C-alpha positions in Angstrom: 87.3 -22.6 16.6 84.9 -23.1 13.7 84.7 -20.3 11.2 81.1 -19.2 10.6 80.2 -17.0 7.6 76.9 -15.5 6.6 76.0 -15.5 2.9 73.3 -13.3 1.4 72.0 -14.9 -1.7 71.2 -12.0 -4.0 70.5 -11.0 -7.6 69.0 -8.0 -9.3 66.9 -9.9 -11.9 63.7 -10.6 -9.9 60.8 -11.3 -12.2 58.3 -9.6 -9.9 60.3 -6.7 -8.6 63.6 -6.1 -10.5 66.3 -4.3 -8.6 64.6 -4.7 -5.3 67.8 -5.6 -3.4 69.0 -2.0 -4.0 65.6 -0.4 -3.2 65.9 2.5 -0.7 64.8 1.9 2.8 65.5 4.7 5.3 68.3 6.0 3.1 70.1 2.7 2.6 69.7 -0.1 0.0 67.5 -3.0 1.2 70.5 -5.5 1.1 72.6 -3.1 3.2 70.1 -3.5 6.1 70.4 -7.3 5.8 74.2 -7.0 5.9 74.1 -4.6 8.8 72.0 -7.0 10.8 74.1 -10.0 10.1 77.4 -8.4 11.0 75.9 -7.6 14.4 76.1 -11.3 15.2 79.3 -11.8 17.1 79.8 -15.5 16.1 79.8 -14.6 12.4 83.3 -13.9 11.1 82.3 -12.4 7.8 79.2 -11.4 5.8 79.3 -12.1 2.0 77.0 -11.2 -0.8 76.8 -14.2 -3.2 75.5 -13.0 -6.6 75.8 -13.9 -10.2 78.3 -13.1 -13.0 75.4 -11.9 -15.2 75.7 -8.3 -16.5 72.4 -7.4 -14.7 74.1 -8.0 -11.3 77.0 -5.5 -12.0 75.3 -2.8 -9.9 75.1 -5.2 -7.0 78.8 -5.9 -7.3 79.6 -2.1 -7.6 77.5 -1.6 -4.4 79.5 -4.2 -2.6 82.8 -2.7 -3.7 81.7 0.8 -2.7 80.6 -0.4 0.8 83.6 -2.6 1.2 81.4 -5.7 1.5 82.9 -9.1 0.6 81.2 -10.7 -2.4 81.3 -13.6 -4.8 79.9 -13.8 -8.3 79.1 -17.2 -9.8 76.4 -19.2 -11.7 72.9 -17.7 -11.8 71.0 -21.0 -11.8 73.5 -23.5 -10.4 72.9 -22.3 -6.8 74.8 -25.1 -5.1 77.8 -24.3 -7.2 77.6 -20.6 -6.3 77.1 -21.2 -2.6 79.8 -23.9 -2.4 82.3 -21.7 -4.2 81.4 -18.7 -2.0 82.1 -20.8 1.1 85.3 -22.3 -0.4 86.6 -18.8 -1.2 86.1 -17.6 2.3 87.3 -20.9 4.0 84.3 -21.5 6.2 83.3 -24.4 8.4 79.7 -23.3 8.9 77.6 -21.3 6.4 74.5 -19.3 7.3 72.4 -18.6 4.2 69.9 -15.8 4.0 67.9 -14.7 1.0 68.2 -11.1 -0.1 64.5 -10.5 0.1 64.4 -10.7 3.9 65.2 -7.2 5.3 63.2 -7.8 8.5 65.3 -10.9 9.4 65.6 -11.2 13.2 69.2 -11.7 14.2 68.1 -13.2 17.6 66.6 -16.1 15.7 69.8 -16.7 13.8 71.8 -16.4 17.0 69.7 -19.1 18.6 70.2 -21.3 15.5 73.9 -20.9 15.6 74.1 -21.6 19.3 72.1 -24.8 18.8 74.4 -25.8 15.9 77.6 -25.2 17.9 76.3 -26.9 21.1 75.1 -30.0 19.3 77.3 -33.0 20.3 77.0 -34.5 16.8 77.2 -31.6 14.4 74.1 -31.6 12.2 74.1 -31.1 8.5 71.5 -28.3 8.7 69.8 -26.2 11.3 66.8 -24.3 10.0 63.4 -22.9 10.7 62.0 -23.9 7.3 61.3 -27.7 7.4 58.0 -27.1 9.2 57.4 -23.4 8.7 56.0 -21.6 11.8 57.7 -18.2 11.4 56.5 -15.3 9.2 57.7 -15.5 5.6 60.9 -13.4 5.6 62.2 -14.8 8.9 63.8 -17.9 7.3 67.4 -18.9 7.7 69.6 -22.0 7.0 72.8 -22.9 8.9 74.8 -25.5 7.0 77.7 -27.7 8.0 79.9 -26.7 5.0 81.0 -30.4 4.6 77.4 -31.3 3.5 77.4 -28.4 1.0 80.6 -29.8 -0.5 79.1 -33.3 -0.6 75.9 -32.1 -2.3 78.0 -30.0 -4.7 80.0 -33.1 -5.7 77.1 -35.6 -6.0 74.0 -33.8 -7.1 73.6 -34.0 -10.9 70.2 -32.7 -12.0 70.2 -29.0 -12.8 66.8 -28.6 -11.1 68.0 -29.9 -7.7 71.3 -28.0 -8.0 69.2 -24.9 -8.1 66.9 -26.0 -5.3 69.5 -28.0 -3.3 68.0 -26.8 0.0 64.6 -28.3 -0.9 66.4 -31.4 -2.0 67.7 -31.8 1.5 64.3 -31.2 3.1 62.5 -33.6 0.7 65.1 -36.2 1.5 65.4 -35.3 5.2 65.9 -38.9 6.3 69.2 -38.9 4.5 70.5 -35.9 6.4 70.9 -34.7 10.0 68.5 -31.8 10.1 67.3 -29.8 13.2 64.2 -27.8 12.6 63.4 -24.9 15.0 59.7 -24.2 15.5 58.0 -21.0 16.8 55.7 -21.4 19.8 52.9 -19.9 17.7 52.3 -20.7 14.0 52.9 -17.3 12.3 53.6 -18.8 8.8 50.6 -17.0 7.2 52.3 -13.6 7.8 54.1 -12.2 4.8 57.2 -10.1 5.7 59.3 -10.8 2.6 59.8 -8.6 -0.5 58.5 -10.0 -3.8 56.1 -7.2 -4.9 55.9 -3.4 -4.7 53.3 -3.7 -1.9 55.8 -5.9 0.1 58.4 -3.2 -0.3 55.9 -0.5 0.9 55.0 -2.7 3.9 58.7 -3.1 4.9 59.3 0.6 4.4 56.5 1.4 6.7 57.8 -0.9 9.4 61.3 0.6 9.1 59.9 4.1 9.3 58.2 3.3 12.6 60.9 1.2 14.3 64.3 1.8 12.8 65.1 5.1 14.5 64.4 3.6 17.9 66.4 0.4 17.4 68.0 -0.5 14.0 68.1 -4.2 15.0 64.4 -4.4 15.8 63.1 -8.0 15.7 60.0 -10.2 15.2 58.3 -9.3 18.5 58.7 -5.5 17.9 57.1 -6.0 14.5 54.2 -8.1 15.9 53.6 -5.4 18.5 53.6 -2.6 15.9 51.2 -4.5 13.7 48.8 -5.1 16.6 48.9 -1.4 17.3 48.6 -0.4 13.7 46.5 -3.0 11.9 46.3 -0.9 8.8 49.9 -1.7 8.0 49.0 -5.3 7.5 46.6 -4.4 4.7 49.4 -3.0 2.5 50.4 -6.4 1.2 47.7 -8.7 2.6 46.4 -9.6 -0.9 49.5 -11.7 -1.5 49.9 -15.2 0.0 52.8 -15.9 2.4 53.5 -19.0 0.2 54.6 -17.3 -3.0 58.1 -18.9 -2.7 57.0 -22.4 -2.0 54.3 -22.2 -4.7 56.9 -21.1 -7.3 59.1 -24.0 -6.2 56.2 -26.5 -6.5 55.3 -25.2 -10.0 58.9 -25.5 -11.1 59.1 -29.0 -9.6 56.0 -30.1 -11.6 57.6 -28.8 -14.8 60.8 -30.7 -14.0 58.9 -33.9 -13.4 57.1 -33.5 -16.7 60.2 -33.0 -18.8 
């Protein structure tokens, strides 16, 4: 039986909204809600917070200790090193990676991805819904065969690509076995992640409306809520759903021009 772990990639030092991972949502820190959702998935053996050994992330480690949540602290910028060492410490075969700015992540989507990974005759390197993005920003997940993480950790040399190793795989997708899951409808323009204060207010409003009825509410419940309450969409609509990819593209240009 393959051991599957979920890793929440987290740090306190966001440039746009510092400390957001511990922001209060319905009486609990934002990252707790992600943890709570992921541990609901029966095929996941353990949920781990993967953070950095920088002093700014000490509050995150203290939170993990207080809540008895497993954690690993490693390099801030060498992301492949941190993720590999997290998986190595917890002896996994499959690693599900979620970013800590996605408190609305739908566990049914992840369950579908895990089932597809497990049922594949030839185990893929990666199952994800991000190669061709059709889900709302904030619904992204990546399910890695841990052997490919180890291979990339050993072979990737440039510091830029070690930070963006996932994008390295996508940009060189012909060299890897990748399964991309598409949504029936393209919802990629919807912004459900937390980068700005308005994003946090948007998420808080959704939790306020849905959490008491079902703490594991998913994408369809959110879509229905927004259809019934279109004013909620306006809270953070001034920001593009492509903030993450735009930042990556800008960083990539700087890397090329070095």
